[in-house]
Steps between C-alpha positions, in 0.01 A plus 500: 500500500563843362512681166878530530527116534376483133594839325873487408708766336509289176120527480512884483499715191581856582423659163223322307519552130115409479258766403183283539359288772554169296860590417565583861354163619711326221820678593478406878371153414817445278714588800328245713509239234875551442555455876304167506181616680268453201477167301297633211535881435225525240235302722594706804462826297164383367391412847598851629328668209183298567495606865567854382194483270286446817607845641805700501761422747617878498405564866574875482783709629701421181506114602383186322510140623425268212455150645367160423493148649629266223653154478799629313657673798746321714358561851471884516652765295532874520671754266527877516511754205524868515399726211632854494242612250207316655276254336116494456365221701145645532573555856215580741629858552553548123877569551766321294694226693873534583547210743395146387518195720416190285399208704412134422439200717436137449139418608647281765649810670168687530548595874848630434380690199217668673722594800774651292264677282331660810840583661630666175176696476543621855861613433381673175257721706795680654596818321849480616551144379383588154717819486814288598423249231478774241842647607733187508722395231552117535309182586694456810378834627138391416547187710671696783206750515262213517698342786517837685119538484438146581717541825304818588196288581279616209501131391395232739 
């Protein structure tokens, strides 16, 4: 299984309205909920924020991957949001975040969750991958970029 098997264009928000971490999480979570991936949006958001309180998921390079294992996810869910202005996620490098991948998985999907989190992290280490995500205009293009980099062998 690959990230592109789960991230669909409908789960991508190309211009987040959010100005705070919580607002960004809420905005992407709402998109996943509308598309049937989340059974209880408020519980999902609370679980994500609880995980976030343990340590920022702002991994640097203008990227954050807020995530949680929670019973309110149907299998595995991933959404994408891009902020042109940047959002303070208390990232490790101190920079604001422009690229947000929100992930949730039912606890029964632990292996899948860990594998996809590792694969996404590996992709996000590539400067060219991040640059392309910052330059595209549609959710379809986001998915296409992910597929392109998955096919390049960066993701096993």
